[in-house]
C-alpha positions in Angstrom: 0.0 0.0 0.0 1.3 3.4 -1.0 1.7 5.9 1.9 1.2 9.5 1.0 3.3 10.9 3.8 6.3 8.8 2.6 5.9 10.2 -0.9 5.7 13.8 0.5 8.7 13.2 2.7 10.7 11.9 -0.3 9.8 14.8 -2.5 10.7 17.3 0.2 14.1 15.5 0.7 14.7 15.7 -3.0 14.5 19.5 -3.0 16.9 19.7 0.0 19.3 17.1 -1.3 22.6 18.6 -2.5 23.1 15.7 -4.9 19.5 15.7 -6.2 18.4 15.8 -9.8 18.1 19.5 -9.6 21.9 19.5 -9.6 22.4 16.5 -11.8 20.1 17.7 -14.6 21.8 21.0 -15.3 25.2 19.2 -15.3 23.9 16.8 -17.9 22.5 19.7 -19.9 25.9 21.3 -20.0 27.5 18.1 -21.3 24.8 17.9 -23.9 25.5 21.4 -25.1 29.3 20.7 -25.1 29.0 17.4 -27.0 28.0 18.9 -30.5 30.8 21.5 -30.1 33.4 18.8 -29.5 32.3 16.6 -32.4 33.6 18.2 -35.5 31.6 18.0 -38.8 28.7 16.7 -36.7 26.3 16.9 -39.6 28.3 14.1 -41.3 27.8 11.8 -38.4 25.0 9.3 -38.8 21.9 9.8 -36.7 22.3 6.3 -35.3 25.6 7.3 -33.7 23.8 10.1 -31.9 21.2 7.6 -30.7 24.0 5.6 -29.2 25.3 8.7 -27.5 21.9 9.6 -26.3 21.5 6.1 -24.7 24.9 6.6 -23.0 23.7 9.9 -21.6 20.6 8.1 -20.4 22.6 5.4 -18.7 24.9 8.0 -17.0 22.0 10.1 -15.9 20.2 7.0 -14.5 23.3 5.9 -12.6 23.8 9.3 -11.1 20.2 9.3 -10.0 20.6 5.8 -8.5 23.7 6.5 -6.4 22.8 10.0 -5.4 21.6 9.2 -1.9 22.3 5.5 -0.9 20.1 4.0 1.8 21.6 2.7 5.1 19.9 -0.6 5.6 20.2 -0.7 9.4 19.1 2.9 9.8 16.2 2.3 7.4 15.0 -0.7 9.4 15.1 1.3 12.6 13.1 4.1 11.1 10.5 1.6 9.7 10.2 -0.2 13.0 9.9 3.1 14.9 7.1 4.3 12.5 5.4 0.9 12.4 5.9 0.9 8.6 6.0 -2.3 6.6 9.0 -2.7 4.3 6.6 -3.5 1.4 4.7 -0.2 2.0 8.0 1.7 2.1 9.2 0.1 -1.1 6.1 0.9 -3.1 5.8 4.4 -1.8 9.5 5.0 -2.5 9.2 3.6 -6.0 6.2 5.8 -6.7 7.9 9.0 -5.4 11.1 8.3 -7.3 9.1 7.7 -10.5 7.4 11.1 -10.0 10.9 12.7 -9.7 12.7 10.7 -12.3 10.3 10.2 -15.2 9.8 14.0 -16.1 13.6 14.5 -15.8 14.3 11.9 -18.4 11.7 13.4 -20.7 13.3 16.8 -20.3 16.8 15.3 -20.9 15.6 13.7 -24.2 14.0 16.9 -25.3 17.2 18.9 -24.6 19.4 16.4 -26.3 17.3 16.4 -29.4 17.2 20.2 -29.4 20.9 20.8 -28.8 22.1 18.1 -31.2 19.4 18.7 -33.9 18.5 15.0 -33.9 15.2 13.2 -33.3 14.0 9.7 -32.4 12.5 7.8 -35.2 9.5 6.5 -33.2 6.1 7.6 -32.1 5.6 9.8 -29.0 3.6 7.0 -27.4 6.3 4.4 -27.9 9.0 6.8 -26.5 6.9 7.6 -23.4 6.1 4.0 -22.7 9.6 2.8 -23.2 11.0 5.5 -20.9 8.3 4.6 -18.3 9.2 0.9 -18.3 12.9 1.9 -18.2 12.3 4.1 -15.2 10.2 1.5 -13.3 12.8 -1.2 -13.9 15.8 0.9 -12.9 14.1 2.3 -9.8 13.0 -1.2 -8.6 16.4 -2.7 -9.3 18.2 0.1 -7.5 15.9 -0.1 -4.4 16.2 -3.9 -4.3 20.0 -3.6 -4.1 19.8 -0.9 -1.5 17.1 -2.5 0.7 17.9 -6.2 0.4 21.7 -6.1 0.1 24.5 -4.6 2.2 26.2 -2.9 -0.8 26.2 0.6 0.8 29.3 1.7 -1.1 28.5 3.8 -4.1 31.3 2.4 -6.3 30.0 -1.2 -5.6 26.5 -0.1 -6.5 27.8 1.5 -9.6 29.6 -1.6 -10.7 26.6 -3.8 -10.1 23.8 -1.8 -11.5 25.4 -0.2 -14.6 25.5 -3.6 -16.6 21.8 -4.0 -15.8 21.0 -0.5 -17.0 22.9 -1.2 -20.2 20.7 -4.2 -20.8 17.5 -2.1 -20.3 19.0 0.5 -22.7 19.6 -2.2 -25.3 15.9 -2.9 -25.2 15.1 0.7 -25.8 17.4 1.2 -28.8 15.3 -0.8 -31.3 12.2 1.2 -30.3 13.9 4.5 -30.9 15.4 3.4 -34.2 11.9 3.5 -35.9 10.7 0.0 -36.3 7.2 -0.7 -37.7 4.3 -0.7 -35.3 4.0 -4.5 -35.0 7.7 -5.1 -34.0 7.6 -2.0 -31.7 4.6 -3.5 -29.9 6.5 -6.8 -29.5 9.4 -4.9 -27.9 7.0 -3.0 -25.7 5.4 -6.3 -24.6 8.9 -7.7 -23.9 9.7 -4.7 -21.8 6.3 -5.0 -20.0 7.1 -8.7 -19.3 10.5 -7.9 -17.9 8.9 -5.2 -15.7 6.4 -7.7 -14.4 9.1 -10.3 -13.7 11.2 -7.7 -11.7 8.0 -6.6 -9.9 7.2 -10.2 -9.0 10.8 -10.9 -7.9 10.9 -7.9 -5.6 7.4 -8.5 -4.3 8.4 -12.0 -3.3 11.3 -10.7 -1.3 9.2 -8.0 0.2 6.5 -10.4 1.3 9.2 -12.9 2.6 10.9 -10.2 4.7 
């Protein structure tokens, strides 16, 4: 069950967090602006190359988001016990709050990248929004799973573990953004939905077990 006060608390913390997306996003925007300047004869570069770079920016952005404020498992357990909050309720509330924070930021990032590099994604707006939504949900759940159910509190260790998983999610996004026909795009979206349901079921099993 989603707790509104947890969502409100997470949103307020995000505004006060020195390593929040309100700092990360401008930094990524500067990199996006600098990238076309550093790439000489950029109009001779194929659009597919810029898609790869855009996915790399997405992976970097997602990784910065994931390691910006690592949870302390022991401290978290004490807080949940003190507030009589179930871990499953905290997980769902935390996931929803981070989705509210993260999803619009990625959309803004994609718009800025397309604007500054004069490139566009060869896909419908619906497919782009759905693919990004599935990507956000999966990355958030994976990140929270590592932080809540493991003792990997070190940011470098988290970075080493989650980046390959994020790369796998990005590989699923790439065909959708390349401009496949509607039938194949729907198949990829169904695959992404299936992966999302598997990750949800996996984390839900551990939540109920704990």
